[in-house]
mmCIF file of the C-alpha atoms, coordinates in Angstrom:
data_MODEL
# 
_entry.id   MODEL 
# 
loop_
_atom_site.group_PDB 
_atom_site.id 
_atom_site.type_symbol 
_atom_site.label_atom_id 
_atom_site.label_alt_id 
_atom_site.label_comp_id 
_atom_site.label_asym_id 
_atom_site.label_entity_id 
_atom_site.label_seq_id 
_atom_site.pdbx_PDB_ins_code 
_atom_site.Cartn_x 
_atom_site.Cartn_y 
_atom_site.Cartn_z 
_atom_site.occupancy 
_atom_site.B_iso_or_equiv 
_atom_site.pdbx_formal_charge 
_atom_site.auth_seq_id 
_atom_site.auth_comp_id 
_atom_site.auth_asym_id 
_atom_site.auth_atom_id 
_atom_site.pdbx_PDB_model_num 
ATOM 1   C CA . MET A 1 1   ? -61.825 7.364  27.634 1.00 0.00 ? 1   MET A CA 1 
ATOM 2   C CA . LYS A 1 2   ? -62.893 4.892  24.656 1.00 0.00 ? 2   LYS A CA 1 
ATOM 3   C CA . LYS A 1 3   ? -62.750 7.526  22.247 1.00 0.00 ? 3   LYS A CA 1 
ATOM 4   C CA . LEU A 1 4   ? -59.122 8.464  23.004 1.00 0.00 ? 4   LEU A CA 1 
ATOM 5   C CA . SER A 1 5   ? -57.918 4.749  22.640 1.00 0.00 ? 5   SER A CA 1 
ATOM 6   C CA . ILE A 1 6   ? -59.753 4.973  19.353 1.00 0.00 ? 6   ILE A CA 1 
ATOM 7   C CA . LEU A 1 7   ? -57.910 8.052  18.138 1.00 0.00 ? 7   LEU A CA 1 
ATOM 8   C CA . LEU A 1 8   ? -54.511 7.518  19.686 1.00 0.00 ? 8   LEU A CA 1 
ATOM 9   C CA . PRO A 1 9   ? -53.637 4.933  16.893 1.00 0.00 ? 9   PRO A CA 1 
ATOM 10  C CA . LEU A 1 10  ? -53.866 7.790  14.364 1.00 0.00 ? 10  LEU A CA 1 
ATOM 11  C CA . VAL A 1 11  ? -51.301 9.830  16.119 1.00 0.00 ? 11  VAL A CA 1 
ATOM 12  C CA . ILE A 1 12  ? -49.127 6.884  16.561 1.00 0.00 ? 12  ILE A CA 1 
ATOM 13  C CA . THR A 1 13  ? -49.439 5.944  12.710 1.00 0.00 ? 13  THR A CA 1 
ATOM 14  C CA . LEU A 1 14  ? -48.394 9.554  11.827 1.00 0.00 ? 14  LEU A CA 1 
ATOM 15  C CA . PHE A 1 15  ? -45.720 9.723  14.373 1.00 0.00 ? 15  PHE A CA 1 
ATOM 16  C CA . GLY A 1 16  ? -44.771 6.584  15.948 1.00 0.00 ? 16  GLY A CA 1 
ATOM 17  C CA . CYS A 1 17  ? -44.919 5.896  19.526 1.00 0.00 ? 17  CYS A CA 1 
ATOM 18  C CA . ASP A 1 18  ? -42.089 8.315  20.218 1.00 0.00 ? 18  ASP A CA 1 
ATOM 19  C CA . ALA A 1 19  ? -43.159 11.062 18.078 1.00 0.00 ? 19  ALA A CA 1 
ATOM 20  C CA . GLN A 1 20  ? -39.520 11.372 16.669 1.00 0.00 ? 20  GLN A CA 1 
ATOM 21  C CA . SER A 1 21  ? -40.600 11.998 12.946 1.00 0.00 ? 21  SER A CA 1 
ATOM 22  C CA . SER A 1 22  ? -41.392 15.579 13.520 1.00 0.00 ? 22  SER A CA 1 
ATOM 23  C CA . ALA A 1 23  ? -38.969 16.104 16.538 1.00 0.00 ? 23  ALA A CA 1 
ATOM 24  C CA . LYS A 1 24  ? -35.639 15.615 14.618 1.00 0.00 ? 24  LYS A CA 1 
ATOM 25  C CA . GLN A 1 25  ? -32.585 15.493 16.845 1.00 0.00 ? 25  GLN A CA 1 
ATOM 26  C CA . VAL A 1 26  ? -31.386 19.038 18.091 1.00 0.00 ? 26  VAL A CA 1 
ATOM 27  C CA . GLU A 1 27  ? -28.003 19.929 17.295 1.00 0.00 ? 27  GLU A CA 1 
ATOM 28  C CA . THR A 1 28  ? -27.907 22.814 19.787 1.00 0.00 ? 28  THR A CA 1 
ATOM 29  C CA . THR A 1 29  ? -27.820 22.501 23.449 1.00 0.00 ? 29  THR A CA 1 
ATOM 30  C CA . ALA A 1 30  ? -28.939 24.713 26.477 1.00 0.00 ? 30  ALA A CA 1 
ATOM 31  C CA . GLU A 1 31  ? -25.234 25.285 27.391 1.00 0.00 ? 31  GLU A CA 1 
ATOM 32  C CA . SER A 1 32  ? -24.621 26.769 24.155 1.00 0.00 ? 32  SER A CA 1 
ATOM 33  C CA . LEU A 1 33  ? -27.859 29.222 24.346 1.00 0.00 ? 33  LEU A CA 1 
ATOM 34  C CA . CYS A 1 34  ? -27.898 29.963 28.016 1.00 0.00 ? 34  CYS A CA 1 
ATOM 35  C CA . GLY A 1 35  ? -25.766 30.658 31.254 1.00 0.00 ? 35  GLY A CA 1 
ATOM 36  C CA . LYS A 1 36  ? -24.760 27.884 33.523 1.00 0.00 ? 36  LYS A CA 1 
ATOM 37  C CA . GLY A 1 37  ? -27.384 26.611 35.618 1.00 0.00 ? 37  GLY A CA 1 
ATOM 38  C CA . GLU A 1 38  ? -30.074 27.677 33.246 1.00 0.00 ? 38  GLU A CA 1 
ATOM 39  C CA . PHE A 1 39  ? -32.485 25.807 30.764 1.00 0.00 ? 39  PHE A CA 1 
ATOM 40  C CA . VAL A 1 40  ? -33.729 26.739 27.580 1.00 0.00 ? 40  VAL A CA 1 
ATOM 41  C CA . LEU A 1 41  ? -37.524 26.825 26.835 1.00 0.00 ? 41  LEU A CA 1 
ATOM 42  C CA . SER A 1 42  ? -37.791 26.654 22.981 1.00 0.00 ? 42  SER A CA 1 
ATOM 43  C CA . LEU A 1 43  ? -41.293 27.337 21.473 1.00 0.00 ? 43  LEU A CA 1 
ATOM 44  C CA . PRO A 1 44  ? -42.661 27.963 18.054 1.00 0.00 ? 44  PRO A CA 1 
ATOM 45  C CA . LYS A 1 45  ? -42.406 31.995 17.458 1.00 0.00 ? 45  LYS A CA 1 
ATOM 46  C CA . ASP A 1 46  ? -45.961 31.764 15.965 1.00 0.00 ? 46  ASP A CA 1 
ATOM 47  C CA . MET A 1 47  ? -47.750 29.259 18.164 1.00 0.00 ? 47  MET A CA 1 
ATOM 48  C CA . ASP A 1 48  ? -51.315 29.789 16.565 1.00 0.00 ? 48  ASP A CA 1 
ATOM 49  C CA . GLN A 1 49  ? -49.536 29.180 12.850 1.00 0.00 ? 49  GLN A CA 1 
ATOM 50  C CA . TYR A 1 50  ? -47.588 26.079 14.122 1.00 0.00 ? 50  TYR A CA 1 
ATOM 51  C CA . LYS A 1 51  ? -50.634 24.433 15.769 1.00 0.00 ? 51  LYS A CA 1 
ATOM 52  C CA . GLN A 1 52  ? -52.840 24.975 12.526 1.00 0.00 ? 52  GLN A CA 1 
ATOM 53  C CA . LYS A 1 53  ? -50.006 23.679 10.320 1.00 0.00 ? 53  LYS A CA 1 
ATOM 54  C CA . MET A 1 54  ? -49.391 20.744 12.514 1.00 0.00 ? 54  MET A CA 1 
ATOM 55  C CA . ALA A 1 55  ? -53.192 19.908 12.806 1.00 0.00 ? 55  ALA A CA 1 
ATOM 56  C CA . ASP A 1 56  ? -53.534 20.037 8.989  1.00 0.00 ? 56  ASP A CA 1 
ATOM 57  C CA . PHE A 1 57  ? -50.499 17.735 8.736  1.00 0.00 ? 57  PHE A CA 1 
ATOM 58  C CA . ILE A 1 58  ? -51.761 15.358 11.302 1.00 0.00 ? 58  ILE A CA 1 
ATOM 59  C CA . GLN A 1 59  ? -55.232 15.089 9.779  1.00 0.00 ? 59  GLN A CA 1 
ATOM 60  C CA . ALA A 1 60  ? -54.508 15.406 6.177  1.00 0.00 ? 60  ALA A CA 1 
ATOM 61  C CA . GLY A 1 61  ? -50.897 14.333 5.674  1.00 0.00 ? 61  GLY A CA 1 
ATOM 62  C CA . GLY A 1 62  ? -48.357 15.917 3.330  1.00 0.00 ? 62  GLY A CA 1 
ATOM 63  C CA . THR A 1 63  ? -44.951 17.602 4.343  1.00 0.00 ? 63  THR A CA 1 
ATOM 64  C CA . ASP A 1 64  ? -44.051 17.710 8.155  1.00 0.00 ? 64  ASP A CA 1 
ATOM 65  C CA . PRO A 1 65  ? -44.223 21.432 8.838  1.00 0.00 ? 65  PRO A CA 1 
ATOM 66  C CA . PHE A 1 66  ? -42.078 20.905 12.135 1.00 0.00 ? 66  PHE A CA 1 
ATOM 67  C CA . ASP A 1 67  ? -38.826 21.068 10.056 1.00 0.00 ? 67  ASP A CA 1 
ATOM 68  C CA . LYS A 1 68  ? -39.646 24.639 8.861  1.00 0.00 ? 68  LYS A CA 1 
ATOM 69  C CA . THR A 1 69  ? -41.032 26.005 12.298 1.00 0.00 ? 69  THR A CA 1 
ATOM 70  C CA . ALA A 1 70  ? -38.944 28.895 13.576 1.00 0.00 ? 70  ALA A CA 1 
ATOM 71  C CA . PHE A 1 71  ? -38.423 28.737 17.466 1.00 0.00 ? 71  PHE A CA 1 
ATOM 72  C CA . THR A 1 72  ? -37.827 31.347 19.992 1.00 0.00 ? 72  THR A CA 1 
ATOM 73  C CA . ASP A 1 73  ? -35.497 30.148 22.785 1.00 0.00 ? 73  ASP A CA 1 
ATOM 74  C CA . SER A 1 74  ? -35.602 31.700 26.092 1.00 0.00 ? 74  SER A CA 1 
ATOM 75  C CA . CYS A 1 75  ? -33.133 30.924 28.969 1.00 0.00 ? 75  CYS A CA 1 
ATOM 76  C CA . LYS A 1 76  ? -35.004 30.362 32.369 1.00 0.00 ? 76  LYS A CA 1 
ATOM 77  C CA . LYS A 1 77  ? -33.538 29.782 35.991 1.00 0.00 ? 77  LYS A CA 1 
ATOM 78  C CA . PRO A 1 78  ? -34.991 26.471 37.304 1.00 0.00 ? 78  PRO A CA 1 
ATOM 79  C CA . ARG A 1 79  ? -37.398 26.828 40.369 1.00 0.00 ? 79  ARG A CA 1 
ATOM 80  C CA . ASN A 1 80  ? -35.193 24.663 42.795 1.00 0.00 ? 80  ASN A CA 1 
ATOM 81  C CA . GLY A 1 81  ? -32.045 25.564 41.385 1.00 0.00 ? 81  GLY A CA 1 
ATOM 82  C CA . LYS A 1 82  ? -31.668 22.262 39.635 1.00 0.00 ? 82  LYS A CA 1 
ATOM 83  C CA . ILE A 1 83  ? -32.411 21.687 35.904 1.00 0.00 ? 83  ILE A CA 1 
ATOM 84  C CA . ASP A 1 84  ? -35.553 19.232 36.212 1.00 0.00 ? 84  ASP A CA 1 
ATOM 85  C CA . LEU A 1 85  ? -36.518 17.519 32.755 1.00 0.00 ? 85  LEU A CA 1 
ATOM 86  C CA . LYS A 1 86  ? -39.809 16.795 33.976 1.00 0.00 ? 86  LYS A CA 1 
ATOM 87  C CA . ASN A 1 87  ? -40.651 20.403 34.649 1.00 0.00 ? 87  ASN A CA 1 
ATOM 88  C CA . ILE A 1 88  ? -39.233 21.311 31.305 1.00 0.00 ? 88  ILE A CA 1 
ATOM 89  C CA . ALA A 1 89  ? -41.626 18.616 29.473 1.00 0.00 ? 89  ALA A CA 1 
ATOM 90  C CA . GLU A 1 90  ? -44.587 20.090 31.494 1.00 0.00 ? 90  GLU A CA 1 
ATOM 91  C CA . GLN A 1 91  ? -43.748 23.497 30.561 1.00 0.00 ? 91  GLN A CA 1 
ATOM 92  C CA . ALA A 1 92  ? -43.509 22.638 26.909 1.00 0.00 ? 92  ALA A CA 1 
ATOM 93  C CA . ALA A 1 93  ? -46.857 20.970 27.208 1.00 0.00 ? 93  ALA A CA 1 
ATOM 94  C CA . LEU A 1 94  ? -48.415 23.916 28.835 1.00 0.00 ? 94  LEU A CA 1 
ATOM 95  C CA . ALA A 1 95  ? -47.559 25.980 25.908 1.00 0.00 ? 95  ALA A CA 1 
ATOM 96  C CA . THR A 1 96  ? -48.710 23.715 23.239 1.00 0.00 ? 96  THR A CA 1 
ATOM 97  C CA . LEU A 1 97  ? -51.826 21.895 24.719 1.00 0.00 ? 97  LEU A CA 1 
ATOM 98  C CA . PRO A 1 98  ? -55.289 23.501 25.134 1.00 0.00 ? 98  PRO A CA 1 
ATOM 99  C CA . TYR A 1 99  ? -55.679 22.569 28.668 1.00 0.00 ? 99  TYR A CA 1 
ATOM 100 C CA . GLN A 1 100 ? -53.498 23.223 31.614 1.00 0.00 ? 100 GLN A CA 1 
ATOM 101 C CA . ASP A 1 101 ? -54.512 19.845 33.471 1.00 0.00 ? 101 ASP A CA 1 
ATOM 102 C CA . ALA A 1 102 ? -53.693 18.003 29.984 1.00 0.00 ? 102 ALA A CA 1 
ATOM 103 C CA . ALA A 1 103 ? -49.985 19.144 30.393 1.00 0.00 ? 103 ALA A CA 1 
ATOM 104 C CA . LYS A 1 104 ? -49.341 17.331 33.699 1.00 0.00 ? 104 LYS A CA 1 
ATOM 105 C CA . VAL A 1 105 ? -46.661 14.977 33.579 1.00 0.00 ? 105 VAL A CA 1 
ATOM 106 C CA . LEU A 1 106 ? -48.190 11.797 35.213 1.00 0.00 ? 106 LEU A CA 1 
ATOM 107 C CA . TYR A 1 107 ? -45.194 9.546  34.385 1.00 0.00 ? 107 TYR A CA 1 
ATOM 108 C CA . PHE A 1 108 ? -41.557 10.186 33.899 1.00 0.00 ? 108 PHE A CA 1 
ATOM 109 C CA . LYS A 1 109 ? -38.799 7.802  33.746 1.00 0.00 ? 109 LYS A CA 1 
ATOM 110 C CA . GLN A 1 110 ? -35.394 7.065  32.290 1.00 0.00 ? 110 GLN A CA 1 
ATOM 111 C CA . LYS A 1 111 ? -34.480 3.615  31.480 1.00 0.00 ? 111 LYS A CA 1 
ATOM 112 C CA . LYS A 1 112 ? -30.956 3.176  29.813 1.00 0.00 ? 112 LYS A CA 1 
ATOM 113 C CA . GLU A 1 113 ? -30.756 5.748  26.959 1.00 0.00 ? 113 GLU A CA 1 
ATOM 114 C CA . THR A 1 114 ? -34.605 6.158  26.649 1.00 0.00 ? 114 THR A CA 1 
ATOM 115 C CA . LEU A 1 115 ? -36.810 8.701  28.421 1.00 0.00 ? 115 LEU A CA 1 
ATOM 116 C CA . TYR A 1 116 ? -40.548 7.713  28.864 1.00 0.00 ? 116 TYR A CA 1 
ATOM 117 C CA . ILE A 1 117 ? -43.125 10.263 29.503 1.00 0.00 ? 117 ILE A CA 1 
ATOM 118 C CA . VAL A 1 118 ? -46.858 10.016 29.905 1.00 0.00 ? 118 VAL A CA 1 
ATOM 119 C CA . LEU A 1 119 ? -48.882 13.190 29.892 1.00 0.00 ? 119 LEU A CA 1 
ATOM 120 C CA . SER A 1 120 ? -52.386 13.514 31.596 1.00 0.00 ? 120 SER A CA 1 
ATOM 121 C CA . ALA A 1 121 ? -53.828 14.203 28.114 1.00 0.00 ? 121 ALA A CA 1 
ATOM 122 C CA . GLN A 1 122 ? -52.833 10.667 27.155 1.00 0.00 ? 122 GLN A CA 1 
ATOM 123 C CA . GLU A 1 123 ? -55.062 9.364  30.000 1.00 0.00 ? 123 GLU A CA 1 
ATOM 124 C CA . ASN A 1 124 ? -57.637 11.732 30.190 1.00 0.00 ? 124 ASN A CA 1 
ATOM 125 C CA . GLY A 1 125 ? -58.658 12.503 26.333 1.00 0.00 ? 125 GLY A CA 1 
ATOM 126 C CA . TRP A 1 126 ? -61.187 14.754 24.747 1.00 0.00 ? 126 TRP A CA 1 
ATOM 127 C CA . ALA A 1 127 ? -62.478 15.265 21.246 1.00 0.00 ? 127 ALA A CA 1 
ATOM 128 C CA . GLY A 1 128 ? -59.208 16.523 19.447 1.00 0.00 ? 128 GLY A CA 1 
ATOM 129 C CA . VAL A 1 129 ? -56.573 15.038 21.785 1.00 0.00 ? 129 VAL A CA 1 
ATOM 130 C CA . SER A 1 130 ? -54.833 13.095 19.140 1.00 0.00 ? 130 SER A CA 1 
ATOM 131 C CA . THR A 1 131 ? -54.128 16.361 17.044 1.00 0.00 ? 131 THR A CA 1 
ATOM 132 C CA . ALA A 1 132 ? -53.201 18.205 20.329 1.00 0.00 ? 132 ALA A CA 1 
ATOM 133 C CA . LEU A 1 133 ? -50.838 15.452 21.391 1.00 0.00 ? 133 LEU A CA 1 
ATOM 134 C CA . GLY A 1 134 ? -49.519 15.452 17.708 1.00 0.00 ? 134 GLY A CA 1 
ATOM 135 C CA . THR A 1 135 ? -48.545 19.131 17.983 1.00 0.00 ? 135 THR A CA 1 
ATOM 136 C CA . SER A 1 136 ? -47.179 19.180 21.573 1.00 0.00 ? 136 SER A CA 1 
ATOM 137 C CA . MET A 1 137 ? -44.907 15.851 21.527 1.00 0.00 ? 137 MET A CA 1 
ATOM 138 C CA . PRO A 1 138 ? -42.398 17.228 18.953 1.00 0.00 ? 138 PRO A CA 1 
ATOM 139 C CA . VAL A 1 139 ? -42.096 20.270 21.036 1.00 0.00 ? 139 VAL A CA 1 
ATOM 140 C CA . ILE A 1 140 ? -41.631 18.494 24.152 1.00 0.00 ? 140 ILE A CA 1 
ATOM 141 C CA . ILE A 1 141 ? -38.947 16.343 22.671 1.00 0.00 ? 141 ILE A CA 1 
ATOM 142 C CA . ARG A 1 142 ? -37.092 19.276 21.299 1.00 0.00 ? 142 ARG A CA 1 
ATOM 143 C CA . ASN A 1 143 ? -37.128 20.741 24.739 1.00 0.00 ? 143 ASN A CA 1 
ATOM 144 C CA . ILE A 1 144 ? -35.548 17.569 26.454 1.00 0.00 ? 144 ILE A CA 1 
ATOM 145 C CA . GLN A 1 145 ? -33.013 17.073 23.865 1.00 0.00 ? 145 GLN A CA 1 
ATOM 146 C CA . LEU A 1 146 ? -32.090 20.806 24.129 1.00 0.00 ? 146 LEU A CA 1 
ATOM 147 C CA . ASN A 1 147 ? -31.558 20.478 28.050 1.00 0.00 ? 147 ASN A CA 1 
ATOM 148 C CA . SER A 1 148 ? -29.951 16.935 28.122 1.00 0.00 ? 148 SER A CA 1 
ATOM 149 C CA . SER A 1 149 ? -28.258 14.317 26.236 1.00 0.00 ? 149 SER A CA 1 
ATOM 150 C CA . ILE A 1 150 ? -31.199 12.181 26.034 1.00 0.00 ? 150 ILE A CA 1 
ATOM 151 C CA . LYS A 1 151 ? -32.087 11.412 22.356 1.00 0.00 ? 151 LYS A CA 1 
ATOM 152 C CA . ASN A 1 152 ? -34.782 8.495  22.426 1.00 0.00 ? 152 ASN A CA 1 
ATOM 153 C CA . ILE A 1 153 ? -38.004 9.956  24.067 1.00 0.00 ? 153 ILE A CA 1 
ATOM 154 C CA . LYS A 1 154 ? -41.116 7.708  24.003 1.00 0.00 ? 154 LYS A CA 1 
ATOM 155 C CA . PHE A 1 155 ? -44.692 8.841  25.247 1.00 0.00 ? 155 PHE A CA 1 
ATOM 156 C CA . GLY A 1 156 ? -45.879 5.726  27.059 1.00 0.00 ? 156 GLY A CA 1 
ATOM 157 C CA . TYR A 1 157 ? -44.895 3.734  30.099 1.00 0.00 ? 157 TYR A CA 1 
ATOM 158 C CA . ALA A 1 158 ? -41.689 1.860  30.117 1.00 0.00 ? 158 ALA A CA 1 
ATOM 159 C CA . PRO A 1 159 ? -41.512 -1.700 29.553 1.00 0.00 ? 159 PRO A CA 1 
ATOM 160 C CA . GLY A 1 160 ? -42.954 -3.466 32.775 1.00 0.00 ? 160 GLY A CA 1 
ATOM 161 C CA . ASP A 1 161 ? -44.826 -0.418 33.852 1.00 0.00 ? 161 ASP A CA 1 
ATOM 162 C CA . GLU A 1 162 ? -47.789 -0.688 31.665 1.00 0.00 ? 162 GLU A CA 1 
ATOM 163 C CA . ASP A 1 163 ? -49.826 -1.759 34.474 1.00 0.00 ? 163 ASP A CA 1 
ATOM 164 C CA . LEU A 1 164 ? -49.817 1.794  35.738 1.00 0.00 ? 164 LEU A CA 1 
ATOM 165 C CA . ALA A 1 165 ? -51.816 3.107  32.804 1.00 0.00 ? 165 ALA A CA 1 
ATOM 166 C CA . ILE A 1 166 ? -55.288 4.447  33.869 1.00 0.00 ? 166 ILE A CA 1 
ATOM 167 C CA . VAL A 1 167 ? -56.428 3.548  30.151 1.00 0.00 ? 167 VAL A CA 1 
ATOM 168 C CA . LYS A 1 168 ? -55.706 -0.098 29.069 1.00 0.00 ? 168 LYS A CA 1 
# 
């Protein structure tokens, strides 16, 4: 846990609390890509290459590779018939994080125009978690933006909910 709190500032320094530097605002929407009642899951075409380039960028700096990443968009029917942004965030996290448990969304709250998300990886870290989160967060943001009108996404607790954090 202590290691996570030491490494997390690196991710925040590179991406900010909301990881918006890598995840530029998406112009397309699920409605233009998919049928009514479907959501789009947008993932890097070459996931291994994406992870490697993002890891290099996170660790060494340089040009952010996210903007030049090619994505594959697939339309999906929601499990319960209703588009669920928390589920979409979790699916994007599952596709980009190395451990299934790390992708679990522990906290998900919209407050005005901002969506706050906390993943298990943020609370229960491991060696390399900062790089894994720095790789995953832009993809999660992309998927939320494709499937909603929410443009401001932060990875952390909403103001006033910080006491819910496991790691303090």
